[in-house]
Residue, then its C-alpha position, 0 to 999 in steps of 0.5 A: x461074429x458076436x463081437x462085431x455086433x457090439x463094437x459100437x459100445x462106448x466105454x466109460x469110467x463107471x464102476x462095476x456093479x453087483x446088482x441085487x437080485x429082485x425079490x422072487x415070487x414065493x406064491x407061484x412056483x410056476x411063475x417065471x420069477x418063482x423062488x422055487x421053480x423046481x416045485x412047479x408041477x405043470x407039464x415039463x415038456x418044452x417044445x416037445x422036449x423033457x425039461x427040468x426047469x427054465x429061467x427067463x433071461x432078458x437080452x442076448x446070451x453070447x457065452x456059457x460055461x459050467x462048474x459042478x453046480x453052477x451055470x454061468x452065462x454072459x451076454x448083453x441087454x441093450x447097451x449093458x453087458x451082464x454075467x449071471x450065475x444060475x443053480x444047476x439044480x433049480x435054475x435059480x439066479x444066484x448072482x448078477x454082475x455087470x460093468x458098463x466099461x466092459x465092451x464085449x466078452x470074447x472068452x468065458x471060462x471057469x476055473x473050478x479049483x480057485x472057484x473063479x469065472x474068468x472073463x476076457x474082452x478086448x483090453x482086459x481080463x476080469x475074474x469073478x468069484x464063482x459063488x458070489x459073482x463079486x469081482x476079484x481081479x481086473x487086469x489090464x497089461x500096463x507094459x503092452x497093448x492087448x492083442x485080441x485073441x481067445x484066452x486059453x485055460x490049460x490043464x496045468x491051471x495057467x491062463x494064456x493071453x496074447x499081447x503086443x508092444x504098443x509099436x507092434x515091434x513084438x508080439x507075446x504069449x503071456x501066462x499067469x496061474x488062474x488062481x492069480x491073474x495079477x502076475x504074468x510071465x512072457x513064455x513066447x515072443x514072435x522074435x524067437x521065430x526069427x522071421x521078418x513080419x509086418x504084423x502078426x496074429x497069434x491064435x488057436x492055442x492048445x497045450x500038450x505035456x509042456x508044449x504050446x501048439x498055436x497058430x501065428x499068422x504073419x503078413x509081409x515077407x513071411x506071409x502065411x500061417x504057421x503052426x508052431x509047437x513050442x516047449x515052455x520049459x526049454x524055451x525053444x520051438x520044437x517044430x513049425x509047419x507053414x500053410x501058404x494057402x491062407x491069409x494073415x487075418x485068419x482066427x482059427x483054432x488048433x485041436x489035439x486028439x490022440x497025439x495028432x494036431x488038427x486045424x482048419x484055415x480058409x483054404x484047407x484042413x490039415x492033420x499034423x503029427x504032434x511029435x515032429x509036425x509032419x503033415x499026415x494029410x490035408x484037404x484043400x478046398x480053395x475053389x469052393x466059396x464055402x471055405x471063405x467061411x469061419x470055423x469055430x468048433x471041433x469035436x472028435x466023435x465016437x465013430x473016429x471022425x472029426x467034425x468042424x462047424x462053420x459059418x458060411x458068410x456067402x449063403x448066411x447059414x452054417x453047417x458041419x463038415x465031418x471027415x475021417x480023422x485018419x484019412x481026411x475023407x469027407x464023410x458028410x457036409x451038413x448045412x443047418x439054418x444056423x448062423x454062427x455056431x459058436x459052442x458045441x457039445x456032444x454025448x453018446x453019438x449026438x451033438x448039441x449046438x445053438x445058433x445066433x438065429x435062436x435055434x437049438x439043435x440035436x443031430x447025430x454025429x454019424x451022419x449029421x441027421x437032425x433029431x430035434x430042433x426049435x426052429x419053428x418056435x422062436x421068431x426068426x432073427x429075433x434073438x441070439x442063442x449060440x451057447x450050450x453046455x452039456x453035463x455028461x454025468x447028469x445027462x442034462x443039456x443047458x441051452x439058451x433058446x433066445x428067451x430062456x435058459x433051459x435045462x433039457x433032459x437028454x438021457x433018452x435022446 
């Protein structure tokens, strides 16, 4: 995972910086630093793909998010972490923010209503102004120790964050309005679960009509991973489901489609009823070494299937596992030369994703067949390119190919 690659970063007390944007090239619209790259009349085909623009990025791009008009990317160059905003229309770099105290970004999300970019690392949450890139919030929990997990921004505009007591005696899920991020309330603590434990990992949050659905991996006497449906208003657990196959260090996600909860562990895939937690089906793969892999993304397809994307640490590659969402029947298991498939978008029966090997892919959701990729264009292992976002209305895919942020026309895919 990308955060493992940056653990050697040293924190310091330097202040954050809003770097001034270098002067752009006003004479050559086709230059990489052109002021108006949209005026370039050269052939727009990029690796055989029809593109609107491309903007060079020095370094590795690790996460990407979008608003209606702006693409935000985060990554690192040398020992410096950066976040940049780009215009969707032209590819122009609008702002650049960096902070040498910020070890690595585990989460990047945009809250459109408050025009905020929300960043999370191992110890803090930072909010940037979406338009200017200026820092407006820097939250570090004073009463707790940060508990690494991926923060969750839900439909009611709350941001959820996991913390723990410094002595690890209790673990909490706290939340704040995304427009605030300074005042936080605890909405759940693991002692409500009333089970003995030595350590806990809270992860994989999702939200449905006032209820949080998440995973709690416990070690000790209550060993196992529990899927918990918790009512925020009633402050009580609606139901829980115990998976005894997995270990207590499994960071995975929970997905909800059509009132069904899906989640994958290192030993099995589960399908639970959202209302009562009953298991509709499960597929166990504990004898297959592949299931020691890490699963990162899930999409629900127009064919009524559910697809998980995984990284196989045994074979050092990745792939997509497609299953019938109603029955759990495996439709296909397609491997790609793609290590760490961290972000996936899909549109009109095609899924788009990148990998840390600097390759972008387009593949059919129905059978996993690759329609195009950039595998022969980027030197193997040279760059990270594991982030893509897709604008459904514009029918434009924004991806990082290891060297450039590219806007690709997918209307005719």
